N, C-alpha and C positions, 0 to 999 in steps of 0.2 A: 286493288282499289282504283277505280277509273275516275280520276279527278280532271284529267285533261288540262288544256291551256297552260301547261307548265307549272301548275300549282304544286307546292311542296306538301309534306304531310300535314302541316297546319294550313288550313285553307280558309279563305274569306267567305263570310256569309253576310246577308243583310238580315237584320232583326227588327221586327215591329211589334208594338203592343196591340191590344185588342182594337183600339180606336184608329190605328194606322196613322195617328198624328205624330208619333215619335218613331224615328227610324235611325238605326245606327249600323255601323259596320263592326263585325266581330270576326276575329281570326281564331279558329279553334281546331284542336286535333282529335277531339272525341265529343260524343253527345254530352257527357257530363261537363266537359270543359266548356262547351257551348252554353249549356244551361247556366253554369256559374257566371260566365262573363255577361251573358244576356241579362240575367237577373240584376247584376250589378249596374249595367247600363240603364236598365229600365226602372231601377229602384224597387224591385219586386222581392218579396220574401214569402216563405211558406211554399207548399207544394205547387208546382206549375206543370203545364202540359205544353209540349212543342208540336205545332202543326205547320203544314205547308201553307203559306199565306195565300197561294193561288186557289187551292180547292179544299183546304181544311183537313187533308190527310194527316193523321197523327203520326208523329215520328217518335216512337218509344223504344226502338231497338238500335243498338250500336251498328248492327249489320246494315240496316236500312240507311242509317245516317251516313255510313261510309260510301253509299252509292250516290249521294247527292253531289251535284255539280258545283263548281265554284260560283259564288255569288247567288246561290239559291236564297230566296227570301223566306224566312221562317217567322212565324208568329208565336209569341209566348203568352199563354193564357193562365190566369189565376183560376182556382177551383170554381169560382162563381161565374166565370166568363165562358162564352161559347163562340166558336168561329162563325162569322157571318160574311156573306158575299160582299165584296167591295161595292160601295154605293148604297148599301142597305143598313149600315151600322151606325150612322150618325144620330146622336141624341142631342137635342137642343135643350138647354136649361129651361125648365118649366114643363118639359114633357115627363110623362110617367111611363114606367116600363110596361104596364098593362094597357096603355093606350088611352087612359082617361084624359080628358082635356083639362089642361091646367096652363094658363098663360098662352093659349092659342097654338101650341105645338109648332110644327114646321111652318105652317101658314103664318103664324104669329111672328116668326123670325124673318120670313121672306118679305112681308108687307113693308116694313120700314126700309128695307134694302131696295125694293122695287121703286119706292117713292124717290129715294136718293138717285137711283140710276136713271129714272125717267127724266130727271132734270139735267143729267149729264151722262150720256150713254158711254162716253170714253172712259168713265169710271170703272167699267167692267174689267178692263185690262189690268187694273191695279188691285183687284180683289184677291183675298187669300183663298186657299184651298177649300176651307169650310164654307165660305160664302158662295164660291163658285159651285160647290156641290149642292148647296141649297137651291140655287137657281136652276142647275141642270136637272134636278129631281122635282122641280115644282110642277103643280097641276094648273096650267093656264086657265082652264075652265073655272076654277075656284077663285081666281084673282081678277076677273074682269070688272069687279066692282071698284077696284083701285085704278086699273088701267083698262078701259073698255076696248082698246085696240088689240084684238086677239092675235093679229098677225105680228105685232111688235113683241108680244109675250112669247110666241112660238120662236121667233128669230132670236130673242134674248136667251131662251132656253138652249137653243142649238149652239149659239156663240159661246155661252158659258161652258157647255160640255167640251167644246174645242179648246178653250183656254185652259180648262182643268186638265185635259189630256196633255197639252203642251207643258203645263207646269209640272205635272208628274214625271213626264219624260225627262225634262231638264233636271229635276231633283234626282231621278234615278241615275242619270249620266254622271252627276256630281258625286253621288254616293259610290258609284262604280270606280270613279277616278280616285276617291279617297281610299277605297279598299285595295286597289292595285298599288297605290303608294305605300300603304301599310304593309302589304305582303312583300313588296320589293325591299323595303327597309329591313324587314325581318330576315329575308333571305340574305341580304348583304351582311347583316349582323352575324348570322350563322356561318357564312363563308369566312368572315374575318376571324371568328372564334376558331374555326377549323384550321385556318392558316397559322394562327398563333399557337395552337395545340401541336402542330407539326413542328 
């Protein structure tokens, strides 16, 4: 079992839900152990599927699970959910699954955001991940009726993408730190128990 990085038999994983909005650290020793703990963290019940967050590869065998490296990010999906590439999964309230327009969809959510930012560009640095994702995925051509300056829209789109990337990297670094802390505490507990048992 090649876990590397000094990981013990129970190793840390990152777990996310379908929307990637919720992310947790889980330390597990087997696929079933991971599923149990991940479902508890994500408040999920019923049959679930585990896939690699990166590319959607299904993890349904213990042997394959045992080859995963420490801190691999896994996504847990309910029966009705399917893996979607990052940046393509966001649903805005008012959107419908089949694409029918209802409440303006993504453009409808971007417009008030743009108006707010146009008044104070520094506001971009304080936006959350969902809002930054909206801006980095926006179509500047469809929004020139609000802000005619196409160059401003292009630069805002690019800056939002950079802020979003930085925010995700910072969150991942924090998650990694938490996972290492959890794994270290568990290893110390095991070592203490072994010393007491001797």
